[in-house]
VOMAR-864189 format. One line per 3 residues: number of its first residue (from 0); their letters; for each residue z negated, x, y negated of N, C-alpha, C. Coordinates in pm, whole numbers, plus 50000, padded with zeros to 5 digits. Atoms other than C-alpha are relative to their C-alpha. Layout:
residues N
NUM	a	Z:X:Y:Z:X:Y:Z:X:Y  ... $
//
This chain:
residues 90
0	xxx	49944:50128:50037:50310:51334:49852:49913:49939:49891  50071:50064:50110:50212:51168:49526:50045:49855:49989  49972:50142:50015:50189:50792:49500:49914:49950:49886 $
3	xxx	50076:50059:50109:50086:50614:49186:50001:49849:50018  50011:50144:49982:49960:50263:49237:49899:49947:49899  50089:50054:50102:49814:50061:48954:49888:49918:50061 $
6	xxx	50100:50085:49939:49628:49833:49188:49979:50033:50147  50033:49976:49860:49454:49869:49519:49879:49915:50034  50120:50066:49952:49190:49705:49728:49928:50093:50094 $
9	xxx	50080:49916:49911:48911:49861:49930:49944:49913:50111  50049:50069:49881:48828:49750:50282:49918:50100:50080  50084:49900:49935:48532:49953:50402:50037:50139:49951 $
12	xxx	49961:49863:50035:48644:50318:50411:50150:50013:49975  49855:49989:50018:49013:50236:50381:50043:49926:49874  49943:50060:50121:49231:50143:50086:50126:49924:50038 $
15	xxx	49884:50085:49974:49500:49877:50074:50083:49994:49872  49907:50008:50113:49805:49893:49844:50124:49925:50046  49875:50067:49963:50132:49704:49831:50117:50080:49945 $
18	xxx	49877:49930:50040:50481:49855:49813:50095:49899:49937  49922:50107:50062:50615:49597:49572:50113:50052:49912  49899:49955:50096:50808:49807:49322:50023:49896:49893 $
21	xxx	49994:50110:50096:50733:49516:49090:50113:49903:50031  49901:50099:49958:50962:49293:49293:50142:50053:50012  49866:49940:49986:51254:49537:49321:50064:49953:50131 $
24	xxx	49932:50047:49880:51519:49444:49579:49983:50091:50122  50024:49910:49887:51437:49750:49793:49862:50063:49987  50133:49938:49999:51119:49929:49893:49997:50121:49907 $
27	xxx	50010:49883:50088:50991:50191:49647:50013:50131:50077  49981:49870:49937:51069:50555:49717:49875:50056:50064  50124:49945:49943:50704:50646:49774:49971:49939:50136 $
30	xxx	50023:50065:49870:50687:50393:50058:50094:50061:50105  49904:49937:49908:51002:50538:50219:49949:50139:50040  50054:49866:49971:50843:50884:50191:49882:49993:50096 $
33	xxx	50115:50013:49910:50523:50765:50359:50043:49960:50141  49948:50032:49867:50726:50618:50644:50045:50127:50071  49952:49875:49942:50881:50961:50698:49887:50099:50026 $
36	xxx	50113:49907:49988:50557:51155:50647:49874:49926:49955  50110:50091:50035:50247:50935:50662:49868:50064:49957  50121:49934:50049:49999:51186:50519:50007:50005:49847 $
39	xxx	50003:50001:50146:49893:51152:50154:49865:50050:49952  50126:49969:50067:49629:51278:49916:49970:49884:49906  50040:50115:50081:49442:50990:49757:49899:50047:49897 $
42	xxx	50093:49969:50109:49269:51029:49420:49962:49870:49931  50053:50118:50068:49051:50749:49288:49876:50046:49925  50108:49944:50080:48833:50857:49002:49975:50143:50043 $
45	xxx	50030:49863:49958:48652:51175:49108:50020:50022:50150  49985:49991:49854:48711:51100:49479:50143:50041:50035  49869:49952:49957:48998:51295:49637:49990:50031:50149 $
48	xxx	50004:49979:49856:49078:51293:50009:50138:49983:50062  49878:50017:49922:49354:51317:50268:49992:49866:50072  49996:50130:49932:49465:50989:50419:50127:49989:50082 $
51	xxx	49883:50035:49919:49699:50864:50686:50041:49861:49955  49947:50128:50045:49921:50582:50566:50073:49931:50114  49924:50078:49903:50056:50304:50780:50025:49862:49942 $
54	xxx	49969:50137:50040:50219:49969:50729:49912:49907:50081  50085:50097:49930:49989:49682:50814:50081:49928:50108  49937:50075:49891:50070:49515:51144:50009:49853:49960 $
57	xxx	49984:50142:50037:50190:49153:51125:49870:49920:50005  50124:50077:49987:49855:49019:51245:49894:50041:49897  50093:49955:50103:49675:49217:50972:50034:49948:49861 $
60	xxx	49953:50035:50136:49880:49089:50677:49912:49895:49932  50078:50107:50065:49694:48764:50607:49859:50045:49965  50136:49956:50037:49342:48912:50629:49999:50105:49889 $
63	xxx	49998:49894:50101:49443:49211:50413:50042:49950:49862  49956:50053:50130:49597:48996:50139:49884:49974:49906  50114:50027:50089:49249:48919:50009:49959:50123:49919 $
66	xxx	50031:49877:50072:49217:49284:49902:50103:50031:49891  49894:49983:50100:49542:49266:49700:50055:49862:49964  49962:50140:50024:49554:48906:49574:50126:49982:49916 $
69	xxx	49878:50009:50081:49841:48980:49334:50128:50011:50083  49881:49990:49916:50075:49023:49633:50081:49870:49998  49929:50129:49999:50159:48651:49625:50092:49989:49880 $
72	xxx	49917:50006:50120:50285:48673:49268:50115:50099:50010  49895:49899:49985:50477:48993:49342:50106:49954:50101  49906:50044:49897:50634:48835:49651:50102:49901:49944 $
75	xxx	49906:50095:50060:50792:48564:49433:50114:50069:49926  49899:49926:50075:50995:48837:49257:50110:50059:50087  49904:49936:49911:51186:48954:49565:50016:49921:50130 $
78	xxx	49975:50067:49872:51341:48827:49889:49948:50081:50118  50050:49917:49889:51220:49121:50098:49850:49978:50017  50144:50007:49979:50877:49114:50257:49937:50127:49943 $
81	xxx	50067:49885:50060:50653:49339:50050:49902:50058:50101  50091:49938:49905:50481:49588:50279:49859:50015:49943  50139:49967:50031:50105:49616:50278:49972:50133:50068 $
84	xxx	50025:49865:49949:50004:49980:50319:49850:50022:50010  50140:49968:49975:49672:50084:50469:49986:50152:49996  50029:49857:50012:49536:50427:50373:49864:50026:50062 $
87	xxx	50123:49971:49927:49278:50559:50618:49966:50148:49989  50044:49860:50013:49075:50875:50564:50029:50076:50129  49981:49917:49882:49153:51163:50789:50117:50082:49998 $
//
Protein backbone atom coordinates (compact mmCIF):
# COMPACT_ATOMS: atom_id res chain seq x y z
CA UNK A 1 0.00 0.00 0.00
CA UNK A 2 1.39 3.38 -0.99
CA UNK A 3 0.12 6.54 0.65
CA UNK A 4 1.47 9.95 -0.16
CA UNK A 5 0.85 12.57 2.47
CA UNK A 6 2.32 16.03 2.22
CA UNK A 7 1.99 16.64 5.91
CA UNK A 8 2.29 14.57 9.03
CA UNK A 9 2.96 14.90 12.70
CA UNK A 10 5.12 12.77 14.96
CA UNK A 11 3.97 11.64 18.38
CA UNK A 12 6.78 9.64 19.96
CA UNK A 13 7.33 6.58 17.75
CA UNK A 14 4.07 6.98 15.86
CA UNK A 15 3.04 9.24 13.01
CA UNK A 16 -0.22 11.12 12.61
CA UNK A 17 -1.77 12.03 9.24
CA UNK A 18 -5.19 13.23 8.18
CA UNK A 19 -7.37 11.75 5.43
CA UNK A 20 -8.60 15.09 4.15
CA UNK A 21 -8.34 14.70 0.40
CA UNK A 22 -8.02 18.49 0.50
CA UNK A 23 -11.62 18.78 1.64
CA UNK A 24 -13.13 16.35 -0.88
CA UNK A 25 -16.70 15.23 -0.13
CA UNK A 26 -15.59 11.62 0.43
CA UNK A 27 -12.63 9.96 2.11
CA UNK A 28 -9.53 9.51 -0.08
CA UNK A 29 -8.94 6.12 -1.66
CA UNK A 30 -5.79 5.47 0.36
CA UNK A 31 -7.80 5.78 3.57
CA UNK A 32 -10.42 3.31 2.30
CA UNK A 33 -7.57 0.93 1.42
CA UNK A 34 -6.08 1.22 4.92
CA UNK A 35 -9.47 0.44 6.44
CA UNK A 36 -9.55 -2.77 4.40
CA UNK A 37 -5.88 -3.64 4.99
CA UNK A 38 -4.29 -1.64 7.80
CA UNK A 39 -0.65 -2.48 7.06
CA UNK A 40 1.50 0.10 5.25
CA UNK A 41 5.12 0.83 4.49
CA UNK A 42 6.09 4.27 5.72
CA UNK A 43 8.99 6.18 4.16
CA UNK A 44 10.14 9.43 5.70
CA UNK A 45 13.50 10.55 4.44
CA UNK A 46 15.88 7.60 4.75
CA UNK A 47 13.65 5.89 7.35
CA UNK A 48 11.47 3.07 5.98
CA UNK A 49 9.35 0.77 8.15
CA UNK A 50 6.17 -1.29 8.30
CA UNK A 51 3.31 0.28 10.21
CA UNK A 52 -0.17 -0.59 11.34
CA UNK A 53 -2.69 2.11 10.53
CA UNK A 54 -5.79 2.87 12.54
CA UNK A 55 -8.31 5.65 12.77
CA UNK A 56 -7.94 7.67 15.94
CA UNK A 57 -10.58 6.92 18.54
CA UNK A 58 -12.99 9.76 19.37
CA UNK A 59 -11.25 10.48 22.68
CA UNK A 60 -7.89 10.76 20.88
CA UNK A 61 -8.96 13.31 18.26
CA UNK A 62 -8.50 16.51 20.26
CA UNK A 63 -5.08 15.61 21.71
CA UNK A 64 -3.83 14.42 18.29
CA UNK A 65 -4.92 17.59 16.49
CA UNK A 66 -1.86 19.38 17.87
CA UNK A 67 0.33 17.17 15.65
CA UNK A 68 -1.63 18.15 12.51
CA UNK A 69 -2.72 21.75 13.19
CA UNK A 70 -3.84 22.28 9.58
CA UNK A 71 -6.77 19.87 10.17
CA UNK A 72 -8.96 22.77 11.33
CA UNK A 73 -8.51 24.60 8.03
CA UNK A 74 -9.07 21.41 6.04
CA UNK A 75 -12.21 20.63 8.03
CA UNK A 76 -13.78 23.90 6.85
CA UNK A 77 -13.64 22.57 3.27
CA UNK A 78 -15.93 19.58 3.82
CA UNK A 79 -18.99 18.47 5.79
CA UNK A 80 -17.59 15.02 6.61
CA UNK A 81 -15.42 14.51 9.66
CA UNK A 82 -11.84 14.22 8.45
CA UNK A 83 -10.29 11.07 9.88
CA UNK A 84 -7.08 11.28 11.85
CA UNK A 85 -4.90 8.26 11.06
CA UNK A 86 -2.32 6.92 13.49
CA UNK A 87 0.58 4.93 12.03
CA UNK A 88 2.30 2.70 14.59
CA UNK A 89 5.49 0.75 13.92
CA UNK A 90 5.15 -2.96 13.75
